[in-house]
C-alpha positions in Angstrom: -62.3 7.2 15.5 -60.1 9.9 13.9 -59.9 10.6 10.2 -56.2 9.8 10.3 -56.8 6.3 11.7 -55.1 3.8 9.4 -58.0 1.3 9.9 -60.5 3.6 8.1 -60.0 4.4 4.4 -61.1 7.7 3.0 -63.5 5.7 0.8 -65.1 4.0 3.7 -65.4 7.3 5.6 -67.2 8.8 2.6 -69.6 6.0 2.6 -70.4 6.4 6.2 -70.8 10.2 6.1 -72.4 10.6 2.7 -75.7 12.1 3.9 -76.4 15.2 1.8 -74.0 14.3 -0.9 -75.3 14.4 -4.5 -75.5 10.8 -5.5 -73.9 11.3 -8.9 -70.9 13.3 -7.4 -70.5 10.6 -4.7 -70.5 7.8 -7.3 -67.7 9.6 -9.2 -65.6 10.2 -6.1 -66.0 6.6 -5.0 -65.2 5.3 -8.4 -61.9 7.2 -8.4 -61.2 6.1 -4.9 -61.7 2.5 -5.8 -59.5 2.7 -8.8 -56.8 4.5 -6.9 -56.9 1.8 -4.1 -56.4 -0.9 -6.6 -53.9 1.0 -8.9 -52.6 4.4 -7.8 -51.8 5.2 -11.5 -55.3 4.5 -12.7 -56.7 7.4 -14.7 -58.6 9.9 -12.5 -61.2 12.5 -13.3 -59.9 16.1 -13.3 -61.6 18.8 -11.2 -62.7 20.7 -14.4 -62.7 20.4 -18.1 -59.0 20.2 -19.1 -57.3 22.0 -22.0 -54.3 19.6 -21.9 -53.8 16.0 -21.1 -50.1 16.0 -20.6 -47.0 18.3 -20.1 -43.6 18.2 -21.8 -41.1 20.3 -19.8 -38.0 21.5 -21.6 -35.6 22.4 -18.8 -32.7 24.6 -19.7 -30.6 23.9 -16.6 -28.4 26.7 -15.3 -30.5 29.7 -16.2 -30.7 31.1 -19.7 -30.5 34.9 -20.1 -33.9 36.5 -20.8 -32.2 39.7 -22.2 -30.3 37.6 -24.7 -33.1 35.2 -25.9 -36.7 36.6 -25.9 -36.8 39.9 -24.0 -34.9 42.6 -25.9 -34.0 45.8 -24.0 -33.1 48.8 -26.2 -32.0 50.8 -23.1 -29.6 48.1 -22.1 -27.9 48.5 -25.5 -27.9 52.3 -25.3 -26.5 52.4 -21.7 -24.0 49.6 -22.1 -21.2 50.1 -19.6 -23.1 52.5 -17.4 -24.2 51.7 -13.8 -27.7 50.3 -13.3 -29.9 53.3 -12.6 -31.7 51.7 -9.6 -30.9 49.5 -6.7 -29.9 45.9 -7.2 -31.5 43.2 -5.1 -30.5 43.1 -1.4 -29.6 39.4 -1.7 -27.5 38.5 -4.8 -25.5 35.4 -5.7 -22.4 37.3 -6.8 -21.5 41.0 -7.1 -22.1 42.5 -10.5 -20.8 45.6 -12.2 -22.2 47.9 -14.9 -24.8 47.1 -17.6 -23.9 44.6 -20.3 -25.6 44.8 -23.7 -26.6 41.6 -25.5 -24.1 40.4 -28.1 -27.1 39.3 -30.3 -29.6 41.2 -32.4 -33.3 40.7 -32.0 -36.0 40.6 -34.7 -39.8 40.3 -34.8 -41.2 37.2 -36.4 -44.5 35.7 -37.5 -47.9 37.3 -37.6 -47.6 38.0 -33.9 -44.4 39.9 -34.2 -42.9 38.3 -31.1 -39.2 39.2 -30.6 -36.5 36.5 -30.8 -32.8 36.9 -30.8 -30.3 35.5 -33.3 -29.7 32.6 -31.0 -32.9 30.8 -32.1 -33.5 31.1 -35.9 -35.5 27.8 -36.1 -37.6 28.5 -33.0 -38.3 32.0 -34.4 -40.2 30.3 -37.2 -42.6 28.8 -34.6 -43.3 32.0 -32.6 -47.0 32.0 -33.5 -47.3 28.9 -31.4 -45.6 30.4 -28.4 -47.1 32.1 -25.3 -44.2 34.2 -23.9 -44.4 35.0 -20.2 -41.8 37.8 -19.5 -42.5 38.5 -15.9 -41.7 35.3 -14.1 -40.0 35.7 -10.7 -38.8 33.4 -7.9 -37.2 33.7 -4.5 -33.8 32.0 -4.6 -30.6 33.1 -6.4 -28.8 29.8 -5.9 -29.1 26.9 -8.3 -30.1 24.3 -5.7 -32.9 26.3 -4.1 -34.2 27.8 -7.3 -34.2 24.4 -9.0 -36.1 22.9 -6.0 -38.6 25.8 -6.1 -39.1 25.3 -9.9 -39.8 21.6 -9.5 -41.5 21.3 -6.1 -42.8 24.8 -5.1 -40.4 24.8 -2.1 -36.7 25.8 -2.0 -36.0 24.6 1.6 -38.0 21.4 2.2 -38.3 18.1 0.4 -41.7 18.1 -1.3 -43.2 16.2 -4.2 -42.2 17.3 -7.7 -44.7 18.9 -10.1 -44.7 15.7 -12.2 -45.5 13.6 -9.1 -48.4 16.0 -8.3 -49.7 15.6 -11.9 -49.4 11.8 -11.6 -51.2 11.9 -8.3 -54.0 14.1 -9.6 -54.6 12.4 -13.0 -52.9 9.0 -13.0 -51.5 7.5 -16.2 -53.2 6.9 -19.6 -51.0 3.8 -20.0 -51.1 1.0 -17.4 -47.7 -0.3 -18.6 -45.8 3.0 -18.2 -45.2 5.4 -15.4 -47.1 8.7 -15.4 -44.0 10.7 -14.9 -40.6 10.3 -16.7 -37.6 12.5 -16.8 -35.0 12.0 -19.6 -31.3 12.6 -18.8 -31.9 14.7 -15.7 -29.1 16.5 -13.9 -27.9 15.0 -10.7 -26.8 18.4 -9.4 -28.9 21.2 -7.9 -31.2 19.0 -5.8 -30.7 15.9 -7.9 -33.3 13.1 -7.3 -35.4 15.4 -5.1 -36.4 17.2 -8.3 -38.3 14.2 -9.6 -39.2 12.6 -6.2 -42.7 11.9 -5.0 -41.5 12.7 -1.5 -44.5 11.9 0.8 -46.9 11.1 -2.0 -47.3 7.4 -2.7 -44.2 5.9 -4.3 -46.0 5.0 -7.5 -46.0 8.7 -8.4 -42.2 9.0 -8.3 -40.5 10.2 -11.5 -38.8 7.4 -13.5 -35.4 8.6 -14.6 -34.1 7.5 -18.1 -30.3 7.9 -17.8 -28.9 11.2 -16.4 -27.0 14.2 -17.7 -23.7 12.4 -17.8 -25.0 9.8 -20.2 -25.6 10.4 -24.0 -29.3 10.2 -24.9 -28.7 7.2 -27.2 -27.3 5.3 -24.2 -29.9 6.4 -21.6 -32.1 3.7 -20.3 -34.2 3.0 -17.2 -31.9 1.3 -14.7 -32.5 -2.4 -14.1 -35.3 -2.5 -16.7 -34.2 -6.0 -17.8 -33.7 -9.0 -15.6 -30.9 -11.0 -17.2 -31.1 -13.8 -14.6 -34.8 -14.7 -14.6 -37.2 -15.3 -17.5 -40.6 -13.4 -17.4 -42.5 -16.5 -16.3 -40.4 -16.9 -13.2 -40.6 -13.2 -12.4 -44.3 -13.4 -12.7 -44.4 -16.3 -10.3 -42.3 -14.5 -7.8 -44.5 -11.4 -8.0 -47.7 -13.4 -7.6 -46.4 -15.1 -4.4 -45.0 -11.8 -3.0 -48.4 -10.1 -3.7 -50.3 -12.9 -2.0 -48.1 -12.5 1.1 -48.6 -8.8 1.1 -52.3 -9.1 0.7 -52.5 -11.5 3.7 -50.6 -8.8 5.7 -53.1 -6.2 4.6 -56.0 -8.4 5.5 -54.7 -8.4 9.1 -53.6 -4.8 9.4 -56.2 -2.9 7.2 -55.4 -0.1 4.8 -51.8 0.6 4.2 -51.4 3.0 1.3 -47.6 2.9 1.2 -47.6 -1.0 1.0 -50.3 -0.9 -1.7 -48.3 1.6 -3.7 -45.2 -0.6 -3.3 -47.0 -3.6 -4.6 -48.2 -1.7 -7.6 -44.7 -0.3 -8.2 -43.4 -3.9 -8.5 -46.2 -4.7 -10.9 -45.5 -1.6 -13.0 -41.7 -2.4 -13.1 -42.6 -5.9 -14.5 -44.9 -4.5 -17.2 -42.4 -1.8 -18.1 -39.9 -4.5 -19.3 -42.0 -5.0 -22.4 -43.5 -1.5 -22.9 -40.5 0.8 -22.2 -38.2 -0.5 -24.9 -40.9 -0.1 -27.5 -41.1 3.6 -26.8 -37.3 4.1 -26.7 -36.8 2.3 -30.0 -36.8 5.0 -32.7 -35.8 2.8 -35.6 -39.2 2.9 -37.1 -39.2 6.7 -37.4 -38.9 8.1 -41.0 -35.7 9.8 -42.2 -37.7 13.0 -42.6 -38.8 12.9 -39.0 -35.2 12.2 -37.8 -34.0 15.2 -39.8 -36.8 17.4 -38.3 -35.3 16.7 -34.8 -31.7 17.2 -36.0 -30.7 13.6 -35.6 -28.5 13.8 -38.7 -26.2 16.5 -37.1 -23.9 15.6 -34.2 -24.5 19.1 -32.7 -28.3 18.6 -32.3 -28.6 14.8 -32.3 -28.4 14.3 -28.5 -31.1 16.8 -27.5 -33.0 15.9 -30.7 -33.3 12.3 -29.5 -34.6 13.5 -26.1 -37.3 15.7 -27.9 -38.3 12.7 -30.1 -38.5 10.5 -27.1 -40.7 13.1 -25.4 -43.1 12.9 -28.4 -43.2 9.2 -28.3 -43.9 9.1 -24.5 -46.6 11.7 -25.0 -48.2 9.4 -27.7 -47.9 6.4 -25.3 -49.9 8.1 -22.6 -47.3 9.4 -20.2 -48.7 12.5 -18.3 -45.5 14.4 -17.5 -42.4 14.2 -19.5 -39.3 16.2 -18.6 -36.2 16.6 -20.7 -33.1 18.4 -19.5 -30.5 20.2 -21.5 -27.4 19.9 -19.4 -24.1 18.3 -20.6 -22.8 18.4 -17.0 -20.0 20.8 -18.2 -21.4 24.0 -19.6 -25.2 24.3 -18.9 -26.7 27.8 -19.3 -24.8 29.2 -16.3 -22.7 31.8 -18.1 -20.9 33.7 -15.4 -18.3 34.2 -18.1 -18.0 33.3 -21.8 -21.6 34.3 -22.4 -21.4 34.6 -26.2 -19.4 31.4 -26.7 -21.5 29.2 -24.4 -25.0 30.6 -24.9 -24.4 30.1 -28.7 -23.3 26.5 -28.1 -26.3 25.7 -26.0 -28.8 27.4 -28.4 -27.3 25.5 -31.4 -27.9 22.2 -29.6 -31.6 22.9 -28.7 -33.0 25.3 -31.3 -33.7 22.9 -34.1 -34.9 20.0 -32.0 -37.4 22.2 -30.1 -38.7 23.7 -33.3 -39.0 20.1 -34.7 -40.9 18.9 -31.6 -43.4 21.8 -32.0 -43.8 21.1 -35.7 -44.1 17.3 -35.2 -46.7 17.6 -32.4 -48.7 20.0 -34.4 -48.9 18.0 -37.6 -49.9 14.9 -35.5 -52.7 16.8 -33.7 -50.9 16.4 -30.4 -50.1 20.0 -29.7 -53.7 20.8 -29.0 -53.7 18.8 -25.8 -50.0 18.8 -24.9 -48.7 21.7 -22.9 -45.0 22.5 -23.7 -43.1 24.4 -21.1 -39.7 25.9 -21.7 -37.5 27.6 -19.1 -34.7 27.4 -16.5 -34.6 27.9 -12.7 -34.0 31.6 -13.1 -32.6 34.2 -15.6 -29.5 36.3 -15.7 -28.6 39.8 -14.6 -28.5 42.6 -17.2 -25.4 43.7 -15.4 -22.0 42.2 -16.0 -20.3 39.8 -13.5 -17.2 39.5 -15.7 -16.3 41.1 -19.0 -18.5 38.6 -20.8 -20.8 37.0 -18.3 -24.0 37.5 -16.2 -24.9 36.4 -12.7 -28.0 34.5 -11.5 -31.3 36.5 -11.5 -34.5 35.2 -10.0 -36.1 38.7 -9.9 -37.4 38.7 -13.5 -37.1 36.3 -16.4 -38.8 34.6 -19.3 -40.6 31.3 -19.7 -42.8 30.2 -22.6 -45.6 27.8 -23.1 -47.1 26.3 -26.3 -50.1 24.1 -27.1 -52.4 22.9 -24.3 -55.0 25.7 -24.8 -52.7 28.7 -24.3 -52.7 31.6 -26.7 -50.2 31.3 -29.5 -48.2 34.3 -30.6 -48.9 36.0 -27.3 -46.8 38.1 -25.0 -47.7 38.5 -21.3 -46.0 40.6 -18.6 -42.7 42.5 -18.7 -39.6 43.2 -16.9 -38.2 46.8 -16.3 -36.5 48.8 -19.0 -33.2 46.9 -18.4 -34.6 43.4 -17.8 -33.7 43.0 -14.1 -37.0 42.9 -12.2 -40.5 41.6 -13.2 -42.5 44.8 -13.4 -45.8 44.4 -15.1 -48.3 41.5 -14.6 -45.8 39.6 -12.4 -46.0 35.8 -12.4 -44.5 34.0 -9.4 -43.4 30.4 -9.7 -46.5 29.5 -7.6 -48.7 31.3 -10.1 -47.0 29.5 -13.0 -47.6 26.1 -11.3 -51.2 27.0 -10.5 -51.7 27.9 -14.2 -50.2 24.7 -15.5 -52.3 22.6 -13.2 -55.4 24.6 -14.4 -54.6 23.7 -18.0 -54.7 20.0 -17.0 -58.1 20.5 -15.3 -56.6 20.5 -11.8 -57.5 23.1 -9.2 -54.3 23.8 -7.3 -56.2 24.5 -4.1 -58.0 21.2 -4.2 -55.0 19.0 -5.3 -53.9 18.3 -1.7 -52.3 15.5 0.3 -52.4 15.1 4.0 -49.0 14.6 5.6 -47.6 15.2 9.0 -50.8 16.6 10.3 -51.6 19.1 7.6 -52.7 19.4 4.0 -49.9 20.0 1.4 -50.2 21.2 -2.1 -47.7 22.2 -4.9 -48.4 25.9 -4.5 -48.3 25.8 -0.7 -50.6 28.7 0.5 -50.1 30.9 -2.6 -50.6 30.9 -6.3 -53.1 32.4 -8.7 -54.1 31.1 -12.2 -53.1 33.5 -15.0 -56.3 33.2 -17.0 -55.0 35.7 -19.6 -52.7 33.0 -21.0 -55.5 30.8 -22.2 -57.3 31.1 -25.6 
């Protein structure tokens, strides 16, 4: 009988072929298998001691400019208006012209002396918590492909999102909430595929709370409430449906997709009670609301998302994504760079600083990994008089908490900020490093599908050990 046969579970196979296994290791494996068979979101043991328990991903949709935010380039200022003194990439999204200096000044902040532009005065106060990675690079200059690569590790095939991989690898710390939520995600640039579980069990799919076209205070999980049936009748329906499905499983044997579907129904029922508790922020103090910018209409929308992220982290959700994207401007400044980057930065600067401060004072930053970035950066050359094109060749992301070094700078782009040049970090490397922080070995976190083993990092990826304290 083959390993792929649906009538033999992996747990049963391990039992039959366990000769030579260490009994303690086998017991741990079988315990995880048993829990996963009953509940795919049950907490699972990581591969190694984790530094972080959860991730909060702050997605700046559209591609913020590295040379205008955290990666100052004096030669770019000096040579403004001159041609780039080396070749541009063979494949570009649009044609660009000469060098374009940053409209903003940079200063060094904190004990670490990390550089931050005028765009982020509040975040500049938190630089000693930040781990800047200035040498990130990808492969795709188009929003759709780059966004898919950022989320799934692939820019041309539908594969599971990183949040789904984290859910699959670790499960949830709260049986009444999903392991992966995404708050106000954009429906463009890959849309639902960016939070899809793809071929992983359905229980690991991201749960969307609203979308980018909905204000955060109106964003809710769709169909979270059943207005027609009271909970007791819903429970009766689910119990009968579960009994029918279990009778079917008794005849057919193991069916992971059906078992995951049963559990998804159960989770949806439990979420009716638990989810509104997390979303209700009325009990937060006035000082906390001000910390997130909830008293200012400019920052209130993203501030609410950041506050919700903290509340979901406290509630035991493993992967929380929030997206800055008003479905109009984004960070995609092919023109109007100064006007629109300033608008975007004003909306997110104070809330992100507030999130970092709040997590730290609550003791949550130690085991929460914060990830900030977009799908790519921008060119140091001008596409228009006041705009930059897409640039996946070299850009900045930063991390905080979760065991990474605070006030640390890693890697660099070239003298003008076009290409990753020193200690280059590919998106696969970034993913491998994030999984490592969670105690997951990216080469062991695999799932068999279509006759082969798949993983988030495909056949690449190296952990950047230098980022960890």
